[in-house]
Backbone as ProteinMPNN parsed JSONL, in Angstrom:
{"seq_chain_A": "XXXXXXXXXXXXXXXXXXXXXXXXXXXXXXXXXXXXXXXXXXXXXXXXXXXXXXXXXXXXXXXXXXXXXXXXXXXXXXXXXXXXXXXXXXXXXXXXXXXXXXXXXXXXXXXXXXXXXXXXXXXXXXXXXXXXXXXXXXXXXXXXXXXXXXXXXXXXXXXXXXXXXXXXXXXXXXXXXX", "coords_chain_A": {"N_chain_A": [[-3.21, -22.447, -14.113], [-3.315, -19.392, -12.392], [-0.781, -17.923, -10.334], [-1.064, -16.855, -6.925], [-1.102, -13.606, -5.655], [-0.674, -11.504, -2.912], [-1.43, -8.277, -2.53], [-0.279, -5.693, -0.801], [-1.918, -2.744, -0.151], [-1.673, 0.74, -0.272], [-3.29, 2.736, -1.057], [-6.0, 3.455, -3.316], [-5.218, 4.846, -5.78], [-2.413, 4.244, -6.089], [-2.523, 1.495, -6.244], [-3.636, 0.997, -8.71], [-1.743, 1.058, -10.854], [-0.186, -1.12, -10.155], [-2.035, -3.208, -10.323], [-2.6, -3.108, -13.055], [-0.169, -4.023, -14.108], [0.127, -6.534, -12.972], [-2.158, -8.124, -13.306], [-2.647, -9.823, -15.575], [-0.94, -11.989, -15.272], [-1.142, -12.879, -12.637], [-3.294, -13.899, -9.917], [-4.868, -11.596, -8.066], [-5.143, -10.324, -4.764], [-6.218, -7.855, -2.499], [-4.657, -6.261, 0.288], [-5.134, -4.54, 3.211], [-3.429, -2.62, 5.438], [-2.524, -0.057, 7.179], [-1.395, 1.676, 9.41], [-0.076, 4.036, 9.528], [-1.301, 6.237, 8.43], [-2.302, 9.55, 8.609], [-4.89, 11.656, 9.26], [-7.453, 9.998, 11.216], [-9.789, 10.373, 9.672], [-8.702, 10.73, 7.103], [-7.414, 8.267, 6.809], [-9.683, 6.564, 6.755], [-11.017, 7.474, 4.441], [-9.185, 6.736, 2.442], [-9.08, 3.95, 2.822], [-11.766, 3.253, 2.287], [-12.011, 4.028, -0.408], [-10.164, 2.267, -1.519], [-11.392, -0.194, -0.965], [-13.722, 0.087, -2.496], [-12.574, 0.202, -5.043], [-11.439, -2.361, -5.167], [-13.808, -3.886, -5.172], [-14.851, -3.074, -7.643], [-13.103, -4.294, -9.346], [-13.523, -6.892, -8.814], [-11.945, -8.148, -6.877], [-10.513, -9.751, -4.081], [-10.621, -8.287, -0.848], [-8.785, -7.788, 1.914], [-8.686, -6.835, 5.252], [-6.661, -5.945, 7.927], [-7.48, -7.734, 10.702], [-6.869, -7.309, 13.433], [-6.349, -4.683, 13.544], [-6.769, -1.576, 14.895], [-7.515, 1.716, 14.565], [-4.979, 3.794, 15.54], [-3.182, 6.239, 15.495], [-1.433, 7.752, 17.084], [-0.172, 5.839, 18.7], [1.155, 4.382, 16.706], [2.874, 6.376, 15.71], [4.493, 6.885, 17.907], [6.099, 4.62, 17.971], [7.285, 4.684, 15.466], [8.364, 7.201, 14.957], [7.864, 8.612, 12.751], [9.297, 7.518, 10.571], [10.368, 6.379, 7.482], [11.45, 3.806, 6.992], [10.621, 2.287, 9.236], [7.912, 2.478, 8.835], [7.544, 1.1, 6.366], [8.424, -1.383, 7.242], [6.601, -2.215, 9.301], [4.219, -2.498, 7.896], [4.827, -4.252, 5.747], [5.679, -6.492, 7.15], [3.339, -7.46, 8.31], [1.878, -7.989, 5.984], [3.416, -10.022, 4.789], [3.22, -12.03, 6.718], [0.449, -12.476, 6.66], [0.151, -13.36, 4.015], [1.658, -15.744, 4.058], [0.179, -17.245, 5.975], [-2.199, -17.598, 4.664], [-1.976, -18.945, 2.275], [-0.855, -17.724, -0.031], [1.15, -17.315, -2.964], [2.935, -15.271, -3.35], [3.793, -12.003, -2.057], [3.344, -8.493, -2.36], [3.615, -4.923, -2.784], [1.74, -1.931, -3.212], [3.125, 0.331, -2.733], [5.315, 0.331, -4.306], [4.555, 1.547, -6.58], [4.667, 4.262, -6.465], [6.469, 7.162, -7.381], [7.576, 8.568, -5.366], [8.412, 7.033, -3.256], [10.834, 4.999, -1.442], [12.371, 2.843, -3.179], [14.495, 0.91, -3.082], [14.781, 0.469, -0.342], [12.226, -0.487, 0.256], [12.232, -2.834, -1.276], [14.343, -4.266, -0.031], [13.286, -4.517, 2.575], [10.925, -5.953, 2.049], [12.016, -8.354, 1.082], [13.383, -9.266, 3.35], [11.253, -9.821, 5.092], [9.975, -11.729, 3.595], [11.785, -13.845, 3.671], [11.75, -14.381, 6.444], [9.187, -15.343, 6.697], [8.817, -17.415, 4.948], [7.68, -17.032, 2.38], [7.387, -15.704, -0.885], [8.628, -12.495, -1.86], [7.388, -10.373, -4.216], [8.963, -8.386, -6.285], [8.34, -5.701, -8.289], [8.696, -3.001, -10.471], [6.406, -0.724, -10.429], [6.169, 1.859, -11.213], [6.258, 2.869, -13.936], [3.598, 2.838, -14.836], [2.285, 4.508, -13.124], [1.194, 7.262, -13.276], [-0.691, 6.996, -15.303], [-2.427, 5.07, -14.159], [-3.262, 6.402, -11.795], [-4.488, 8.693, -12.906], [-6.557, 7.481, -14.34], [-8.191, 6.545, -12.297], [-8.829, 8.944, -11.1], [-10.411, 10.101, -13.115], [-12.566, 8.393, -12.894], [-13.651, 9.171, -10.547], [-12.621, 8.439, -8.041], [-11.298, 8.814, -4.72], [-8.478, 10.826, -4.411], [-5.577, 11.238, -2.766], [-3.538, 13.816, -1.226], [-1.057, 13.636, -0.063], [1.598, 11.525, 1.223], [0.999, 10.001, 3.615], [1.732, 9.884, 6.42], [1.979, 12.058, 9.338], [4.201, 13.723, 9.064], [4.596, 13.823, 6.256], [2.213, 15.025, 5.587], [2.503, 17.564, 6.795], [4.759, 18.461, 5.36], [3.763, 18.545, 2.741], [1.646, 20.435, 2.853], [2.985, 22.609, 3.829], [4.512, 23.31, 1.679], [2.523, 24.29, -0.038], [1.77, 26.565, 1.376], [3.986, 28.189, 1.05], [3.856, 29.065, -1.518]], "CA_chain_A": [[-3.752, -21.692, -12.994], [-2.478, -18.25, -12.014], [-0.259, -17.866, -8.972], [-1.776, -15.876, -6.116], [-0.287, -12.555, -5.035], [-1.31, -10.607, -1.962], [-0.903, -6.941, -2.783], [-0.516, -4.689, 0.233], [-2.256, -1.496, -0.827], [-1.635, 1.947, 0.552], [-4.393, 3.572, -1.53], [-6.493, 3.032, -4.628], [-4.429, 5.342, -6.921], [-1.161, 3.506, -6.262], [-2.79, 0.097, -6.598], [-4.061, 0.897, -10.11], [-0.625, 0.691, -11.726], [0.206, -2.488, -9.806], [-3.044, -4.103, -10.905], [-2.393, -3.121, -14.508], [1.012, -4.803, -14.462], [0.071, -7.884, -12.408], [-3.436, -8.817, -13.524], [-2.63, -10.877, -16.599], [-0.142, -13.133, -14.859], [-1.404, -13.291, -11.256], [-4.576, -13.684, -9.257], [-4.542, -10.564, -7.082], [-6.006, -9.97, -3.632], [-5.743, -6.651, -1.825], [-4.472, -6.343, 1.735], [-5.086, -3.2, 3.786], [-2.886, -2.413, 6.785], [-1.84, 1.229, 7.048], [-1.542, 2.456, 10.634], [0.699, 5.258, 9.384], [-2.044, 7.328, 7.787], [-2.74, 10.643, 9.474], [-5.526, 11.332, 10.504], [-8.446, 8.92, 11.069], [-10.664, 10.68, 8.535], [-7.921, 10.444, 5.897], [-7.27, 6.808, 6.786], [-10.943, 5.946, 6.354], [-11.268, 7.825, 3.037], [-8.316, 5.902, 1.599], [-9.531, 2.564, 2.937], [-13.043, 3.102, 1.603], [-11.753, 4.089, -1.847], [-9.484, 1.015, -1.879], [-12.435, -1.238, -0.956], [-14.576, 0.322, -3.663], [-11.79, -0.182, -6.217], [-11.375, -3.827, -5.148], [-15.115, -4.381, -5.611], [-15.007, -2.817, -9.081], [-12.233, -5.246, -10.044], [-13.863, -8.232, -8.336], [-10.728, -8.591, -6.203], [-10.676, -9.9, -2.638], [-10.085, -7.199, -0.03], [-8.564, -8.21, 3.293], [-8.275, -5.761, 6.153], [-6.073, -6.527, 9.126], [-8.499, -7.887, 11.743], [-6.448, -6.779, 14.727], [-6.031, -3.27, 13.401], [-7.64, -0.538, 15.423], [-6.803, 2.929, 14.222], [-4.334, 4.475, 16.663], [-2.035, 6.893, 14.885], [-0.467, 8.177, 18.106], [0.597, 4.652, 19.067], [2.05, 4.106, 15.574], [3.889, 7.422, 15.629], [5.427, 6.713, 19.023], [7.046, 3.579, 17.58], [7.939, 4.973, 14.196], [9.05, 8.478, 14.857], [7.61, 9.024, 11.368], [10.454, 7.041, 9.836], [9.899, 5.573, 6.339], [11.859, 2.413, 7.159], [9.703, 1.668, 10.197], [6.608, 2.445, 8.168], [7.564, -0.038, 5.437], [8.613, -2.6, 8.01], [5.398, -2.637, 10.012], [3.185, -2.9, 6.935], [5.238, -5.441, 4.99], [5.734, -7.657, 8.037], [1.962, -7.968, 8.41], [1.5, -8.542, 4.676], [4.124, -11.296, 4.618], [2.61, -12.977, 7.645], [-0.877, -12.803, 6.135], [0.359, -14.153, 2.794], [2.087, -17.076, 4.48], [-0.899, -17.938, 6.686], [-3.395, -17.742, 3.839], [-1.697, -19.705, 1.065], [-0.456, -16.947, -1.204], [2.463, -17.644, -3.522], [3.761, -14.072, -3.283], [3.201, -10.753, -1.592], [3.982, -7.304, -2.913], [3.008, -3.708, -2.245], [1.499, -0.828, -4.138], [4.12, 1.374, -2.471], [6.265, 0.274, -5.425], [3.988, 2.327, -7.688], [4.892, 5.693, -6.286], [7.807, 7.695, -7.638], [8.005, 9.273, -4.168], [8.822, 6.061, -2.236], [12.229, 4.546, -1.452], [12.244, 1.488, -3.732], [15.517, -0.029, -2.595], [14.435, 0.143, 1.032], [11.025, -1.336, 0.196], [12.662, -4.143, -1.778], [15.123, -4.906, 1.032], [12.358, -4.847, 3.665], [10.071, -7.034, 1.57], [12.792, -9.6, 1.014], [13.634, -9.715, 4.723], [10.025, -10.422, 5.622], [9.731, -12.95, 2.81], [12.662, -14.873, 4.244], [11.264, -14.693, 7.786], [7.856, -15.959, 6.648], [8.811, -18.483, 3.939], [6.808, -16.68, 1.265], [8.201, -14.861, -1.774], [8.297, -11.098, -2.109], [7.383, -10.099, -5.645], [9.36, -7.013, -6.571], [8.145, -5.173, -9.64], [8.67, -1.547, -10.488], [5.109, -0.334, -10.987], [6.179, 3.298, -11.491], [5.95, 3.293, -15.307], [2.159, 2.981, -15.051], [1.735, 5.259, -11.992], [0.341, 8.404, -13.628], [-1.822, 6.471, -16.069], [-3.35, 4.459, -13.208], [-3.812, 7.452, -10.934], [-5.397, 9.53, -13.688], [-7.76, 6.715, -14.691], [-9.066, 6.545, -11.117], [-9.328, 10.325, -10.941], [-11.522, 10.25, -14.068], [-13.692, 7.59, -12.406], [-14.172, 9.808, -9.349], [-12.072, 7.905, -6.794], [-10.58, 9.74, -3.855], [-7.046, 10.94, -4.679], [-4.994, 11.976, -1.651], [-2.573, 14.868, -1.555], [0.213, 13.402, 0.624], [1.947, 10.123, 1.393], [0.17, 9.377, 4.631], [2.07, 10.205, 7.807], [1.86, 13.471, 9.711], [5.331, 14.465, 8.498], [4.33, 14.095, 4.839], [1.11, 15.991, 5.581], [3.083, 18.88, 7.086], [5.625, 18.836, 4.234], [2.931, 18.834, 1.572], [0.899, 21.658, 3.0], [3.955, 23.693, 4.015], [4.869, 23.721, 0.311], [1.416, 25.105, -0.531], [1.788, 27.846, 2.078], [5.121, 28.98, 0.549], [3.577, 29.55, -2.882]], "C_chain_A": [[-2.772, -20.585, -12.603], [-2.004, -18.395, -10.58], [-0.941, -16.709, -8.242], [-0.801, -14.893, -5.472], [-1.168, -11.716, -4.116], [-0.651, -9.25, -2.141], [-1.281, -6.028, -1.625], [-0.818, -3.39, -0.505], [-2.276, -0.343, 0.163], [-2.774, 2.885, 0.177], [-4.828, 3.054, -2.897], [-5.619, 3.555, -5.777], [-3.128, 4.575, -7.156], [-1.406, 2.061, -6.678], [-3.152, -0.057, -8.073], [-2.922, 0.488, -11.038], [-0.149, -0.728, -11.429], [-0.757, -3.494, -10.425], [-2.828, -4.226, -12.406], [-1.247, -4.053, -14.894], [0.941, -6.249, -13.976], [-1.085, -8.744, -12.921], [-3.374, -9.972, -14.517], [-1.942, -12.143, -16.123], [-0.525, -13.704, -13.495], [-2.866, -13.094, -10.874], [-4.277, -12.768, -8.071], [-5.605, -10.496, -5.989], [-5.378, -8.751, -2.968], [-5.661, -6.891, -0.321], [-4.278, -4.933, 2.28], [-4.556, -3.259, 5.214], [-2.006, -1.173, 6.702], [-2.014, 2.087, 8.287], [-0.783, 3.779, 10.602], [-0.118, 6.464, 8.942], [-2.62, 8.295, 8.821], [-3.81, 11.418, 8.739], [-6.589, 10.26, 10.259], [-9.356, 9.153, 9.868], [-9.961, 10.355, 7.211], [-7.75, 8.941, 5.723], [-8.532, 6.161, 6.235], [-11.303, 6.262, 4.901], [-10.456, 6.924, 2.107], [-8.76, 4.445, 1.631], [-10.826, 2.352, 2.151], [-12.879, 3.149, 0.088], [-11.077, 2.803, -2.327], [-10.474, -0.147, -1.922], [-13.32, -1.13, -2.196], [-13.855, -0.116, -4.948], [-11.681, -1.709, -6.302], [-12.682, -4.434, -5.64], [-15.296, -4.208, -7.111], [-14.196, -3.796, -9.925], [-12.592, -6.703, -9.748], [-12.635, -8.905, -7.72], [-11.019, -8.713, -4.707], [-10.004, -8.733, -1.92], [-9.998, -7.698, 1.402], [-8.08, -7.011, 4.093], [-7.771, -6.413, 7.43], [-7.087, -6.529, 10.26], [-8.124, -7.213, 13.048], [-6.182, -5.278, 14.684], [-7.142, -2.395, 13.973], [-6.88, 0.753, 15.195], [-6.287, 3.616, 15.48], [-3.051, 5.108, 16.15], [-0.991, 7.29, 15.922], [0.415, 7.019, 18.547], [1.602, 4.323, 17.955], [3.202, 5.109, 15.57], [4.919, 7.301, 16.748], [6.479, 5.663, 18.687], [7.867, 3.964, 16.374], [8.797, 6.22, 14.215], [8.919, 9.026, 13.444], [8.812, 8.729, 10.472], [9.983, 6.119, 8.716], [10.26, 4.097, 6.502], [10.956, 1.666, 8.124], [8.334, 1.48, 9.557], [6.525, 1.267, 7.196], [7.595, -1.347, 6.205], [7.311, -3.095, 8.641], [4.32, -3.123, 9.04], [3.576, -4.166, 6.176], [5.377, -6.672, 5.869], [4.355, -8.283, 8.164], [1.515, -8.599, 7.095], [2.154, -9.9, 4.453], [3.509, -12.374, 5.493], [1.233, -13.429, 7.136], [-0.762, -13.692, 4.899], [0.731, -15.589, 3.147], [0.922, -17.867, 5.074], [-2.134, -18.2, 5.842], [-3.124, -18.308, 2.447], [-1.388, -18.913, -0.185], [0.928, -17.378, -1.66], [3.455, -16.501, -3.329], [3.032, -13.0, -2.487], [4.007, -9.626, -2.218], [3.291, -6.098, -2.292], [2.834, -2.642, -3.316], [2.408, 0.362, -3.846], [5.133, 1.449, -3.609], [5.753, 1.004, -6.662], [4.424, 3.782, -7.65], [6.325, 6.112, -6.6], [8.38, 8.406, -6.407], [8.527, 8.339, -3.068], [10.265, 5.599, -2.46], [12.267, 3.074, -1.87], [13.272, 0.504, -3.199], [15.22, -0.46, -1.166], [13.196, -0.751, 1.088], [11.413, -2.744, -0.242], [13.41, -4.927, -0.7], [14.2, -5.368, 2.163], [11.443, -6.0, 3.264], [10.792, -8.366, 1.541], [13.123, -10.147, 2.399], [12.409, -10.416, 5.296], [9.635, -11.677, 4.841], [10.528, -14.107, 3.402], [12.153, -15.325, 5.609], [9.945, -15.456, 7.787], [7.725, -17.067, 5.604], [7.739, -18.262, 2.863], [7.604, -15.701, 0.405], [7.682, -13.428, -1.857], [8.432, -10.862, -3.609], [7.727, -8.625, -5.85], [9.111, -6.736, -8.041], [8.123, -3.654, -9.503], [7.395, -1.121, -11.209], [5.073, 1.134, -11.413], [5.859, 3.671, -12.936], [4.463, 3.514, -15.575], [1.492, 3.854, -13.982], [0.759, 6.353, -12.429], [-0.867, 7.968, -14.443], [-2.872, 5.88, -15.125], [-4.037, 5.49, -12.336], [-4.823, 8.3, -11.691], [-6.664, 8.788, -14.091], [-8.725, 6.678, -13.503], [-9.62, 7.931, -10.835], [-10.527, 10.546, -11.86], [-12.765, 9.49, -13.604], [-14.249, 8.12, -11.092], [-13.686, 9.24, -8.023], [-11.358, 8.994, -6.016], [-9.083, 9.673, -4.175], [-6.457, 11.818, -3.579], [-3.902, 12.922, -2.124], [-1.217, 14.693, -0.877], [0.372, 11.915, 0.899], [1.086, 9.432, 2.439], [0.47, 9.818, 6.044], [1.946, 11.705, 8.06], [2.995, 14.301, 9.124], [5.063, 14.802, 7.03], [3.172, 15.084, 4.681], [1.656, 17.402, 5.776], [3.945, 19.366, 5.924], [4.795, 19.266, 3.038], [2.247, 20.191, 1.7], [1.789, 22.845, 3.344], [4.378, 24.213, 2.652], [3.785, 24.627, -0.264], [1.438, 26.502, 0.097], [2.9, 28.757, 1.559], [4.847, 29.581, -0.822], [2.902, 30.903, -2.858]], "O_chain_A": [[-1.566, -20.809, -12.497], [-2.716, -18.915, -9.722], [-1.341, -15.719, -8.855], [0.179, -15.282, -4.838], [-2.256, -11.279, -4.493], [0.552, -9.101, -1.926], [-2.439, -5.637, -1.476], [-0.06, -2.982, -1.384], [-2.813, -0.44, 1.266], [-3.182, 3.726, 0.977], [-4.1, 2.305, -3.548], [-5.299, 2.782, -6.68], [-2.779, 4.287, -8.301], [-0.59, 1.469, -7.384], [-2.987, -1.141, -8.632], [-3.119, -0.347, -11.92], [0.246, -1.457, -12.339], [-0.337, -4.508, -10.983], [-2.87, -5.326, -12.958], [-1.337, -4.784, -15.881], [1.633, -7.11, -14.52], [-0.976, -9.969, -12.958], [-4.006, -11.005, -14.295], [-2.316, -13.246, -16.522], [-0.268, -14.876, -13.22], [-3.571, -12.249, -11.426], [-3.516, -13.135, -7.176], [-6.803, -10.598, -6.256], [-4.155, -8.636, -2.887], [-6.469, -7.614, 0.26], [-3.367, -4.218, 1.862], [-5.166, -3.874, 6.088], [-0.878, -1.234, 6.212], [-2.697, 3.11, 8.242], [-0.847, 4.554, 11.556], [0.339, 7.6, 9.073], [-3.318, 7.908, 9.758], [-3.564, 11.805, 7.597], [-6.615, 9.668, 9.18], [-9.657, 8.217, 9.128], [-10.564, 9.772, 6.31], [-7.921, 8.408, 4.627], [-8.461, 5.308, 5.351], [-11.84, 5.403, 4.202], [-10.972, 6.415, 1.112], [-8.812, 3.782, 0.594], [-10.954, 1.365, 1.426], [-13.535, 2.392, -0.627], [-11.381, 2.306, -3.411], [-10.403, -0.99, -2.816], [-13.622, -2.127, -2.853], [-14.46, -0.73, -5.828], [-11.814, -2.283, -7.383], [-12.676, -5.381, -6.427], [-15.833, -5.091, -7.78], [-14.549, -4.091, -11.067], [-12.042, -7.625, -10.35], [-12.331, -10.065, -8.001], [-11.703, -7.863, -4.137], [-8.949, -8.257, -2.338], [-11.015, -7.995, 2.028], [-7.189, -6.274, 3.67], [-8.399, -7.336, 7.95], [-7.508, -5.472, 10.729], [-8.974, -6.607, 13.701], [-5.826, -4.681, 15.699], [-8.3, -2.485, 13.568], [-5.721, 0.871, 15.593], [-7.06, 3.973, 16.37], [-1.961, 4.571, 16.35], [0.208, 7.177, 15.667], [1.617, 7.194, 18.747], [2.762, 4.022, 18.234], [4.365, 4.728, 15.44], [6.097, 7.59, 16.539], [7.637, 5.806, 19.08], [9.039, 3.597, 16.279], [9.838, 6.281, 13.56], [9.756, 9.807, 12.992], [9.273, 9.586, 9.719], [9.261, 5.159, 8.984], [9.451, 3.228, 6.18], [10.568, 0.529, 7.856], [7.69, 0.445, 9.726], [5.544, 0.522, 7.203], [6.89, -2.298, 5.868], [6.969, -4.271, 8.521], [3.591, -4.067, 9.347], [2.746, -5.054, 5.982], [5.211, -7.792, 5.385], [4.221, -9.506, 8.129], [0.844, -9.631, 7.098], [1.504, -10.829, 3.974], [3.305, -13.503, 5.048], [0.902, -14.614, 7.178], [-1.501, -14.667, 4.761], [0.174, -16.535, 2.591], [0.707, -19.025, 4.716], [-3.023, -18.943, 6.258], [-3.95, -18.167, 1.545], [-1.636, -19.387, -1.293], [1.772, -17.757, -0.848], [4.655, -16.724, -3.165], [1.822, -13.074, -2.272], [5.181, -9.782, -2.556], [2.477, -6.242, -1.38], [3.672, -2.48, -4.202], [2.457, 1.306, -4.634], [5.735, 2.496, -3.848], [6.445, 1.07, -7.678], [4.534, 4.441, -8.684], [7.278, 5.485, -6.136], [9.546, 8.803, -6.41], [9.034, 8.813, -2.051], [10.832, 5.79, -3.536], [12.202, 2.176, -1.029], [12.927, -0.638, -2.894], [15.391, -1.629, -0.821], [13.14, -1.678, 1.896], [10.973, -3.729, 0.351], [13.141, -6.108, -0.483], [14.328, -6.491, 2.65], [11.215, -6.918, 4.051], [10.234, -9.39, 1.933], [13.141, -11.362, 2.598], [12.52, -11.476, 5.912], [9.021, -12.587, 5.398], [10.006, -15.203, 3.603], [12.127, -16.522, 5.897], [9.619, -16.137, 8.76], [6.633, -17.599, 5.401], [7.002, -19.176, 2.494], [8.417, -14.942, 0.933], [6.477, -13.182, -1.916], [9.483, -11.127, -4.193], [6.902, -7.74, -5.623], [9.607, -7.443, -8.918], [7.593, -3.108, -8.536], [7.317, -1.154, -12.438], [4.054, 1.603, -11.921], [5.235, 4.709, -13.157], [4.107, 4.299, -16.454], [0.264, 3.935, -13.934], [-0.391, 6.361, -11.989], [-1.955, 8.521, -14.282], [-4.064, 6.153, -15.269], [-5.254, 5.454, -12.16], [-5.9, 8.594, -11.171], [-7.733, 9.392, -14.176], [-9.939, 6.769, -13.686], [-10.756, 8.071, -10.382], [-11.54, 11.108, -11.442], [-13.889, 9.901, -13.892], [-15.223, 7.575, -10.573], [-14.276, 9.525, -6.981], [-10.876, 9.972, -6.588], [-8.497, 8.591, -4.205], [-6.793, 12.997, -3.471], [-3.417, 12.841, -3.253], [-0.317, 15.506, -1.085], [-0.587, 11.146, 0.819], [0.506, 8.38, 2.167], [-0.456, 10.104, 6.803], [1.827, 12.506, 7.133], [2.786, 15.448, 8.729], [5.278, 15.937, 6.605], [3.158, 15.885, 3.746], [1.321, 18.319, 5.025], [3.879, 20.534, 5.542], [5.113, 20.265, 2.391], [2.267, 20.996, 0.769], [1.373, 23.989, 3.161], [4.582, 25.415, 2.479], [4.096, 25.627, -0.911], [1.157, 27.496, -0.572], [2.768, 29.98, 1.623], [5.538, 30.51, -1.24], [2.597, 31.459, -3.913]]}, "name": "protein", "num_of_chains": 1, "seq": "XXXXXXXXXXXXXXXXXXXXXXXXXXXXXXXXXXXXXXXXXXXXXXXXXXXXXXXXXXXXXXXXXXXXXXXXXXXXXXXXXXXXXXXXXXXXXXXXXXXXXXXXXXXXXXXXXXXXXXXXXXXXXXXXXXXXXXXXXXXXXXXXXXXXXXXXXXXXXXXXXXXXXXXXXXXXXXXXXX"}
């Protein structure tokens, strides 16, 4: 019997490489909790694409029940800080994994070449310890572009920035300079 991993997902494109690398060895379920995503329309597009991808894979999709989209509230606590962003999402994932009988939890954030892997790993391990559930660290980056491009070919929504307002501004400021 395969061990169960709860995969916190930030978006469908990043989850594709994680799924590719985990699927043979683990039973995967998706977990959506991303109060960092700016703005509500963007948040909903990413969530809906992630749900659709989960359905196509026949993978369970869990969405944080207590989550009500409130980006301003999130931003007030985070100050748009990556460490806070990882912390708030991985703490909820670890808690959910523990309370629902998962052997491990991980995150599709580990797929992106743009994320801070050491900080994610450290944060995941801290929450694993606090919740008596294991954090599964794997570097999903080698399959990132293959996974993202496969979903692009299938017509899934592919976002243009990490998620927070700061990354939105940085991304589109770069476009304006060209």
